[in-house]
C-alpha positions as CSV (number, residue, x, y, z in Angstrom):
1,M,0.2,-0.2,0.1
2,L,2.7,2.3,0.6
3,R,3.8,1.8,-2.8
4,K,0.4,3.3,-4.4
5,L,0.9,5.9,-1.8
6,I,3.7,6.6,-3.4
7,K,2.6,6.7,-6.7
8,H,-0.3,8.7,-6.5
9,E,2.0,11.7,-4.3
10,F,4.1,11.4,-7.1
11,R,1.5,12.1,-10.1
12,A,0.1,15.1,-7.5
13,T,3.6,16.7,-6.9
14,G,4.6,16.1,-10.3
15,R,1.6,18.1,-12.2
16,V,3.9,21.2,-10.6
17,M,6.9,20.5,-10.0
18,L,7.5,19.2,-13.6
19,P,6.6,22.3,-15.5
20,L,8.6,24.2,-13.1
21,F,11.6,22.3,-14.3
22,L,11.1,22.8,-17.7
23,I,10.5,26.9,-17.1
24,L,14.0,26.9,-15.0
25,L,15.7,25.2,-18.0
26,V,14.2,27.1,-20.7
27,T,15.1,30.5,-19.0
28,S,18.7,29.4,-18.7
29,V,18.7,28.6,-22.2
30,G,17.6,33.0,-22.6
31,A,20.0,33.5,-19.7
32,N,23.2,32.3,-21.6
33,L,21.9,33.6,-25.1
34,S,21.7,37.4,-22.7
35,V,25.0,36.5,-21.3
36,R,26.8,35.4,-24.5
37,G,25.8,37.9,-27.2
38,M,22.8,40.5,-26.1
39,L,24.2,41.8,-22.8
40,D,27.1,43.2,-25.3
41,T,25.4,44.6,-28.0
42,P,24.8,48.3,-28.6
43,Y,20.8,47.7,-29.8
44,K,18.6,48.7,-26.8
45,V,16.0,46.6,-27.4
46,L,18.4,43.5,-27.1
47,D,20.2,44.6,-23.8
48,V,17.0,45.2,-22.0
49,L,15.4,41.7,-23.7
50,G,18.8,39.9,-22.2
51,S,18.8,41.9,-18.4
52,L,15.3,40.5,-18.6
53,L,16.1,37.0,-19.3
54,V,18.8,37.0,-17.0
55,M,16.2,38.3,-14.4
56,A,13.9,35.8,-15.1
57,F,16.3,32.9,-14.8
58,A,17.3,34.6,-11.5
59,V,13.6,34.4,-10.3
60,A,12.7,30.9,-11.2
61,I,15.4,29.7,-9.2
62,F,13.6,31.2,-6.2
63,G,10.5,30.4,-7.5
64,V,11.7,26.5,-7.9
65,C,14.0,26.1,-4.4
66,V,10.6,27.5,-2.7
67,M,7.9,25.9,-4.5
68,S,9.6,22.4,-3.5
69,V,8.9,23.5,0.0
70,V,5.1,25.0,-0.7
71,V,3.7,21.9,-2.6
72,M,5.5,19.4,0.5
73,V,3.7,21.3,3.1
74,Q,0.5,21.7,1.1
75,R,0.1,18.3,-0.1
76,F,0.3,17.3,3.6
77,Y,-2.3,20.2,4.8
78,K,-4.4,19.6,2.2
79,N,-4.3,15.5,2.1
80,L,-4.6,15.2,5.9
81,L,-6.0,18.2,7.3
82,Q,-8.6,19.4,5.2
83,D,-11.2,17.7,3.7
84,E,-9.0,14.9,1.5
85,G,-8.4,13.8,5.6
86,Y,-11.9,12.5,6.0
87,V,-11.2,10.1,2.8
88,M,-8.0,9.4,3.5
89,M,-7.9,8.5,6.8
90,T,-10.6,5.9,6.6
91,L,-8.0,4.2,3.8
92,P,-6.9,1.0,5.2
93,V,-3.9,2.7,5.7
94,S,-1.8,3.6,8.8
95,V,-0.7,6.9,9.9
96,H,3.0,6.0,9.9
97,Q,2.5,5.0,5.7
98,H,1.1,8.2,5.5
99,I,3.9,9.8,6.7
100,W,6.2,7.8,4.9
101,S,4.8,8.4,2.0
102,K,5.4,12.1,1.7
103,L,8.6,12.0,3.1
104,I,10.0,10.5,0.5
105,V,8.6,11.8,-1.9
106,S,9.6,15.4,-0.7
107,A,12.8,14.2,-0.5
108,V,12.9,12.6,-3.8
109,W,11.3,16.6,-5.4
110,F,14.3,18.0,-3.3
111,A,16.7,16.1,-4.7
112,L,16.0,16.9,-8.0
113,T,15.2,20.3,-7.2
114,I,19.3,20.4,-6.6
115,V,19.8,18.5,-9.6
116,V,17.9,20.7,-12.1
117,V,19.3,24.1,-10.7
118,C,22.7,22.6,-11.2
119,L,22.1,21.4,-14.4
120,A,20.2,24.9,-15.5
121,A,23.5,26.7,-14.0
122,C,25.5,24.5,-16.2
123,I,23.7,25.5,-19.2
124,V,24.2,29.0,-18.5
125,A,27.7,28.5,-18.4
126,F,28.4,26.1,-21.3
127,D,30.8,27.7,-23.8
128,V,32.4,25.6,-26.1
129,G,35.5,26.4,-25.3
130,F,34.8,26.7,-21.4
131,V,33.8,22.8,-21.8
132,Q,36.8,22.4,-23.4
133,E,39.4,23.4,-20.8
134,L,36.7,22.0,-17.7
135,V,36.8,18.4,-19.9
136,R,40.8,19.0,-19.6
137,G,41.1,19.7,-15.8
138,F,38.8,16.9,-14.8
139,R,41.3,14.5,-16.8
140,E,44.1,15.3,-15.3
141,L,42.5,15.5,-12.0
142,F,41.4,12.4,-12.3
143,R,44.8,11.2,-13.9
144,E,46.1,12.1,-10.6
145,I,43.7,11.3,-8.3
146,S,44.3,7.6,-9.9
147,R,47.9,8.1,-9.3
148,Y,47.9,8.3,-5.6
149,L,44.4,6.1,-4.8
150,N,44.6,3.1,-3.4
151,A,42.2,0.5,-1.9
152,Y,41.9,2.2,2.1
153,Y,41.1,5.8,0.7
154,A,38.5,4.7,-2.3
155,I,36.7,2.7,0.3
156,N,36.8,5.6,3.3
157,G,35.9,8.4,0.2
158,T,32.9,6.1,-0.5
159,V,32.0,6.4,2.8
160,I,32.0,9.7,3.0
161,I,29.8,9.8,0.1
162,L,27.3,7.7,1.9
163,E,27.0,9.2,5.3
164,F,27.1,12.6,3.1
165,L,23.8,11.6,0.9
166,A,22.5,9.9,4.1
167,I,22.8,13.2,5.8
168,C,21.0,15.4,2.8
169,F,18.0,13.1,3.2
170,V,17.6,12.7,6.6
171,G,17.7,16.2,6.9
172,C,15.4,16.5,4.1
173,C,13.4,14.5,6.1
174,V,13.8,16.5,9.4
175,M,13.1,19.7,7.9
176,C,9.6,17.9,6.5
177,L,8.8,16.7,9.8
178,Q,9.2,20.1,11.5
179,F,6.5,21.5,9.6
180,Y,4.2,18.3,9.3
181,A,4.5,18.4,13.3
182,S,3.7,22.0,13.5
183,L,0.8,22.0,11.6
184,A,-0.8,18.4,13.0
185,I,-0.9,20.2,17.0
186,G,-2.5,23.0,14.8
187,H,-5.0,21.3,14.0
188,S,-6.1,19.9,16.6
189,F,-6.9,23.1,18.0
190,P,-10.9,23.8,17.5
191,N,-10.2,27.4,15.5
192,H,-7.3,29.4,14.3
193,K,-5.5,26.0,13.3
194,M,-3.9,27.6,10.5
195,A,-2.6,30.4,13.0
196,W,-1.7,27.6,15.5
197,S,0.3,26.2,13.3
198,V,2.6,28.9,12.2
199,L,3.2,29.6,16.1
200,W,4.1,26.1,16.7
201,F,6.5,26.1,14.2
202,F,8.0,28.9,16.0
203,V,7.8,27.0,19.1
204,L,9.4,23.7,18.0
205,Q,12.4,25.7,16.5
206,F,13.3,27.7,19.1
207,A,13.2,25.0,21.5
208,T,14.7,23.0,18.9
209,Q,17.8,25.9,18.8
210,L,17.9,26.1,22.7
211,L,18.0,22.2,23.4
212,A,20.8,22.3,20.8
213,G,22.7,25.2,22.3
214,S,22.5,23.7,26.0
215,L,23.5,20.3,24.6
216,F,26.7,21.5,23.1
217,A,27.7,24.2,26.6
218,L,26.3,21.5,28.5
219,L,29.1,18.9,26.5
220,D,31.9,21.6,26.2
221,E,32.1,21.8,30.6
222,S,31.6,18.6,32.0
223,W,33.2,15.5,32.2
224,L,31.7,13.9,29.6
225,H,33.6,16.6,27.5
226,H,37.0,15.4,29.2
227,L,36.2,11.9,29.4
228,L,35.6,12.3,25.3
229,M,39.0,14.1,24.6
230,A,41.0,11.6,26.7
231,W,39.3,9.1,25.6
232,T,39.7,9.6,21.3
233,E,43.4,11.0,22.1
234,G,44.8,7.5,22.3
235,W,42.9,6.9,19.0
236,Q,45.1,9.1,17.4
237,L,42.6,9.6,14.4
238,S,43.6,10.7,10.7
239,G,41.7,13.7,8.9
240,T,39.5,11.0,6.9
241,A,38.0,9.1,9.9
242,A,37.6,12.3,12.2
243,T,35.8,13.3,9.1
244,Q,33.4,10.2,9.4
245,L,33.0,10.2,12.7
246,M,31.9,13.8,12.6
247,M,29.9,13.1,10.1
248,L,28.0,10.4,11.9
249,I,27.7,12.6,14.7
250,V,25.6,14.9,12.5
251,L,23.7,12.5,11.2
252,L,22.3,11.1,15.1
253,G,21.8,14.4,15.9
254,E,19.2,15.1,12.7
255,V,17.8,11.2,13.3
256,L,16.9,12.2,17.5
257,Y,15.5,15.7,16.2
258,G,13.8,13.8,13.2
259,A,12.5,11.1,15.7
260,V,11.0,13.9,17.9
261,Y,9.0,15.7,15.4
262,Y,7.9,12.0,14.0
263,F,6.3,11.2,17.3
264,L,5.1,14.7,17.8
265,T,3.4,14.2,14.1
266,T,2.2,10.7,14.7
267,W,0.3,11.6,18.0
268,F,-1.3,13.9,17.0
269,L,-2.8,12.8,14.1
270,K,-3.7,9.5,15.9
271,K,-5.4,11.1,18.9
272,R,-5.7,14.9,18.8
273,L,-6.6,15.0,14.8
274,N,-9.3,17.9,14.2
275,L,-11.5,18.3,11.1
276,E,-14.2,19.5,11.6
Protein backbone atom coordinates (compact mmCIF):
# COMPACT_ATOMS: atom_id res chain seq x y z
CA MET A 1 0.00 0.00 0.00
CA LEU A 2 2.90 2.33 0.66
CA ARG A 3 3.99 1.93 -2.96
CA LYS A 4 0.54 3.02 -4.16
CA LEU A 5 0.60 6.06 -1.88
CA ILE A 6 4.03 7.05 -3.20
CA LYS A 7 2.83 6.64 -6.79
CA HIS A 8 -0.19 8.84 -6.06
CA GLU A 9 2.00 11.48 -4.42
CA PHE A 10 4.38 11.60 -7.38
CA ARG A 11 1.47 12.08 -9.76
CA ALA A 12 -0.05 14.87 -7.68
CA THR A 13 3.20 16.76 -7.08
CA GLY A 14 4.64 16.12 -10.54
CA ARG A 15 1.87 18.24 -12.09
CA VAL A 16 3.43 21.23 -10.36
CA MET A 17 7.15 20.46 -10.14
CA LEU A 18 7.81 19.16 -13.66
CA PRO A 19 6.48 22.30 -15.43
CA LEU A 20 8.54 24.41 -13.02
CA PHE A 21 11.68 22.43 -13.89
CA LEU A 22 10.95 22.93 -17.59
CA ILE A 23 10.49 26.68 -17.11
CA LEU A 24 13.79 26.86 -15.22
CA LEU A 25 15.67 25.05 -17.99
CA VAL A 26 14.10 27.25 -20.69
CA THR A 27 15.03 30.43 -18.82
CA SER A 28 18.57 29.10 -18.36
CA VAL A 29 18.89 28.83 -22.15
CA GLY A 30 17.67 32.41 -22.48
CA ALA A 31 20.11 33.54 -19.81
CA ASN A 32 22.94 31.80 -21.68
CA LEU A 33 22.04 33.65 -24.88
CA SER A 34 21.96 36.89 -22.93
CA VAL A 35 25.37 36.36 -21.36
CA ARG A 36 26.90 35.26 -24.68
CA GLY A 37 25.70 38.13 -26.84
CA MET A 38 22.66 40.21 -25.97
CA LEU A 39 24.25 42.16 -23.13
CA ASP A 40 27.22 43.21 -25.30
CA THR A 41 25.28 44.55 -28.28
CA PRO A 42 24.88 48.29 -29.01
CA TYR A 43 21.14 47.80 -29.49
CA LYS A 44 19.15 48.95 -26.48
CA VAL A 45 16.26 46.58 -27.13
CA LEU A 46 18.50 43.51 -27.08
CA ASP A 47 20.29 44.79 -24.01
CA VAL A 48 16.99 45.21 -22.13
CA LEU A 49 15.76 41.81 -23.36
CA GLY A 50 18.99 40.16 -22.19
CA SER A 51 18.67 41.75 -18.74
CA LEU A 52 15.07 40.56 -18.48
CA LEU A 53 16.06 37.00 -19.41
CA VAL A 54 18.78 36.96 -16.75
CA MET A 55 16.28 38.28 -14.18
CA ALA A 56 13.77 35.64 -15.28
CA PHE A 57 16.39 32.95 -14.69
CA ALA A 58 17.11 34.23 -11.18
CA VAL A 59 13.37 34.38 -10.40
CA ALA A 60 12.90 30.86 -11.79
CA ILE A 61 15.62 29.46 -9.49
CA PHE A 62 14.05 31.17 -6.49
CA GLY A 63 10.58 30.03 -7.50
CA VAL A 64 11.56 26.38 -7.98
CA CYS A 65 13.33 26.23 -4.60
CA VAL A 66 10.42 27.89 -2.78
CA MET A 67 7.74 25.85 -4.55
CA SER A 68 9.47 22.57 -3.68
CA VAL A 69 8.89 23.44 0.00
CA VAL A 70 5.43 24.90 -0.57
CA VAL A 71 4.21 21.84 -2.46
CA MET A 72 5.56 19.57 0.27
CA VAL A 73 3.66 21.48 2.98
CA GLN A 74 0.55 21.91 0.85
CA ARG A 75 0.24 18.20 0.08
CA PHE A 76 0.37 17.28 3.75
CA TYR A 77 -2.06 20.06 4.68
CA LYS A 78 -4.70 19.40 2.01
CA ASN A 79 -4.35 15.64 1.95
CA LEU A 80 -4.55 14.91 5.68
CA LEU A 81 -5.77 18.02 7.50
CA GLN A 82 -8.55 19.36 5.28
CA ASP A 83 -11.62 17.74 3.71
CA GLU A 84 -9.53 15.07 1.97
CA GLY A 85 -8.49 13.89 5.41
CA TYR A 86 -11.94 12.36 5.95
CA VAL A 87 -11.28 10.03 3.03
CA MET A 88 -7.56 9.44 3.58
CA MET A 89 -8.03 8.47 7.22
CA THR A 90 -10.63 5.85 6.29
CA LEU A 91 -8.28 4.04 3.90
CA PRO A 92 -6.72 0.73 5.08
CA VAL A 93 -3.45 2.59 5.55
CA SER A 94 -1.67 3.48 8.76
CA VAL A 95 -0.66 7.01 9.71
CA HIS A 96 2.97 5.91 9.43
CA GLN A 97 2.47 4.96 5.78
CA HIS A 98 0.84 8.30 5.05
CA ILE A 99 3.76 10.18 6.58
CA TRP A 100 6.47 8.05 4.98
CA SER A 101 4.94 8.36 1.53
CA LYS A 102 5.07 12.14 1.80
CA LEU A 103 8.56 12.13 3.32
CA ILE A 104 10.01 9.95 0.55
CA VAL A 105 8.36 11.92 -2.25
CA SER A 106 9.40 15.26 -0.71
CA ALA A 107 13.01 14.12 -0.33
CA VAL A 108 13.09 12.97 -3.97
CA TRP A 109 11.74 16.32 -5.20
CA PHE A 110 14.28 18.19 -3.08
CA ALA A 111 17.08 16.12 -4.60
CA LEU A 112 15.72 16.66 -8.12
CA THR A 113 15.46 20.39 -7.44
CA ILE A 114 19.15 20.53 -6.57
CA VAL A 115 20.05 18.53 -9.68
CA VAL A 116 17.93 20.70 -11.98
CA VAL A 117 19.29 23.94 -10.49
CA CYS A 118 22.86 22.70 -11.01
CA LEU A 119 21.98 21.66 -14.56
CA ALA A 120 20.48 25.07 -15.24
CA ALA A 121 23.60 26.77 -13.90
CA CYS A 122 25.73 24.61 -16.21
CA ILE A 123 23.53 25.60 -19.16
CA VAL A 124 24.00 29.28 -18.35
CA ALA A 125 27.77 28.82 -18.10
CA PHE A 126 27.95 26.63 -21.20
CA ASP A 127 30.62 27.64 -23.68
CA VAL A 128 32.46 25.34 -26.09
CA GLY A 129 35.90 26.62 -25.17
CA PHE A 130 35.07 26.65 -21.47
CA VAL A 131 33.75 23.09 -21.64
CA GLN A 132 36.88 21.89 -23.41
CA GLU A 133 39.10 23.45 -20.76
CA LEU A 134 36.89 22.01 -18.01
CA VAL A 135 37.06 18.50 -19.50
CA ARG A 136 40.81 18.78 -19.87
CA GLY A 137 41.12 19.87 -16.25
CA PHE A 138 38.98 16.97 -15.03
CA ARG A 139 41.10 14.54 -17.01
CA GLU A 140 44.25 15.82 -15.35
CA LEU A 141 42.58 15.69 -11.96
CA PHE A 142 41.36 12.11 -12.39
CA ARG A 143 44.81 11.11 -13.66
CA GLU A 144 46.44 12.47 -10.50
CA ILE A 145 43.80 10.91 -8.27
CA SER A 146 44.16 7.50 -9.90
CA ARG A 147 47.92 7.73 -9.45
CA TYR A 148 47.77 8.21 -5.68
CA LEU A 149 44.49 6.49 -4.84
CA ASN A 150 44.68 3.10 -3.17
CA ALA A 151 42.04 0.73 -1.83
CA TYR A 152 42.03 2.26 1.67
CA TYR A 153 41.24 5.76 0.52
CA ALA A 154 38.81 4.52 -2.10
CA ILE A 155 36.75 2.70 0.51
CA ASN A 156 36.81 5.63 2.93
CA GLY A 157 35.93 8.06 0.16
CA THR A 158 32.92 5.93 -0.74
CA VAL A 159 31.85 5.80 2.90
CA ILE A 160 32.10 9.59 3.21
CA ILE A 161 29.99 10.06 0.08
CA LEU A 162 27.35 7.65 1.40
CA GLU A 163 27.34 9.39 4.79
CA PHE A 164 26.94 12.77 3.09
CA LEU A 165 24.00 11.50 1.03
CA ALA A 166 22.44 10.02 4.17
CA ILE A 167 22.83 13.37 5.97
CA CYS A 168 21.15 15.18 3.07
CA PHE A 169 18.27 12.70 2.93
CA VAL A 170 17.68 12.68 6.69
CA GLY A 171 18.01 16.49 6.76
CA CYS A 172 15.26 16.81 4.15
CA CYS A 173 13.06 14.45 6.15
CA VAL A 174 13.67 16.39 9.36
CA MET A 175 12.74 19.66 7.67
CA CYS A 176 9.54 18.07 6.38
CA LEU A 177 8.72 16.58 9.77
CA GLN A 178 9.13 19.95 11.46
CA PHE A 179 6.44 21.39 9.18
CA TYR A 180 4.30 18.27 9.60
CA ALA A 181 4.53 18.35 13.39
CA SER A 182 3.63 22.05 13.51
CA LEU A 183 0.60 21.51 11.26
CA ALA A 184 -0.52 18.42 13.18
CA ILE A 185 -0.31 20.23 16.54
CA GLY A 186 -1.99 23.36 15.21
CA HIS A 187 -4.90 21.39 13.75
CA SER A 188 -5.63 19.78 17.09
CA PHE A 189 -7.21 23.07 18.18
CA PRO A 190 -10.87 23.82 17.37
CA ASN A 191 -10.28 27.35 16.01
CA HIS A 192 -7.55 29.37 14.24
CA LYS A 193 -5.75 26.19 13.25
CA MET A 194 -3.32 27.72 10.77
CA ALA A 195 -2.38 30.49 13.20
CA TRP A 196 -1.68 27.86 15.86
CA SER A 197 0.37 25.89 13.33
CA VAL A 198 2.57 28.90 12.53
CA LEU A 199 2.99 29.61 16.23
CA TRP A 200 3.98 26.02 16.96
CA PHE A 201 6.47 26.04 14.09
CA PHE A 202 8.37 28.88 15.74
CA VAL A 203 7.99 27.25 19.16
CA LEU A 204 9.52 24.01 17.88
CA GLN A 205 12.25 25.93 16.07
CA PHE A 206 13.11 27.88 19.22
CA ALA A 207 13.04 24.74 21.36
CA THR A 208 15.32 22.93 18.91
CA GLN A 209 17.87 25.75 18.84
CA LEU A 210 17.75 26.13 22.62
CA LEU A 211 18.20 22.41 23.21
CA ALA A 212 21.07 22.15 20.73
CA GLY A 213 22.85 25.16 22.22
CA SER A 214 22.37 23.86 25.76
CA LEU A 215 23.70 20.41 24.87
CA PHE A 216 26.80 21.85 23.21
CA ALA A 217 27.46 24.15 26.17
CA LEU A 218 26.92 21.31 28.64
CA LEU A 219 29.14 18.96 26.70
CA ASP A 220 31.89 21.57 26.45
CA GLU A 221 32.05 22.05 30.22
CA SER A 222 31.08 18.65 31.55
CA TRP A 223 33.09 15.67 32.65
CA LEU A 224 31.76 13.85 29.60
CA HIS A 225 33.68 16.24 27.34
CA HIS A 226 36.95 15.59 29.20
CA LEU A 227 36.29 11.86 29.21
CA LEU A 228 35.60 11.88 25.48
CA MET A 229 38.75 13.90 24.77
CA ALA A 230 40.86 11.55 26.90
CA TRP A 231 39.30 8.55 25.19
CA THR A 232 39.91 9.81 21.66
CA GLU A 233 43.45 11.09 22.27
CA GLY A 234 44.78 7.56 22.13
CA TRP A 235 43.04 6.82 18.88
CA GLN A 236 45.28 9.14 16.80
CA LEU A 237 42.48 9.70 14.32
CA SER A 238 43.41 10.60 10.77
CA GLY A 239 41.69 13.41 8.90
CA THR A 240 39.47 10.92 7.06
CA ALA A 241 38.46 9.11 10.24
CA ALA A 242 37.76 12.39 12.05
CA THR A 243 35.57 13.50 9.14
CA GLN A 244 33.62 10.25 9.24
CA LEU A 245 33.17 10.52 13.01
CA MET A 246 31.90 14.09 12.72
CA MET A 247 29.47 13.15 9.94
CA LEU A 248 28.15 10.24 12.01
CA ILE A 249 27.56 12.60 14.95
CA VAL A 250 25.68 15.02 12.69
CA LEU A 251 23.64 12.15 11.25
CA LEU A 252 22.79 10.88 14.73
CA GLY A 253 21.69 14.36 15.80
CA GLU A 254 19.43 14.66 12.76
CA VAL A 255 17.92 11.24 13.46
CA LEU A 256 17.15 12.24 17.07
CA TYR A 257 15.48 15.50 16.02
CA GLY A 258 13.56 13.68 13.31
CA ALA A 259 12.38 11.04 15.78
CA VAL A 260 10.93 13.72 18.07
CA TYR A 261 9.12 15.46 15.22
CA TYR A 262 7.91 12.11 13.87
CA PHE A 263 6.51 11.12 17.25
CA LEU A 264 4.69 14.46 17.60
CA THR A 265 3.25 14.19 14.09
CA THR A 266 1.99 10.63 14.42
CA TRP A 267 0.63 11.11 17.94
CA PHE A 268 -1.37 14.24 17.10
CA LEU A 269 -2.68 12.72 13.87
CA LYS A 270 -3.81 9.60 15.71
CA LYS A 271 -5.09 11.09 18.98
CA ARG A 272 -5.85 14.79 18.53
CA LEU A 273 -6.68 15.43 14.88
CA ASN A 274 -9.60 17.82 14.52
CA LEU A 275 -11.01 17.94 10.96
CA GLU A 276 -14.08 19.99 11.83
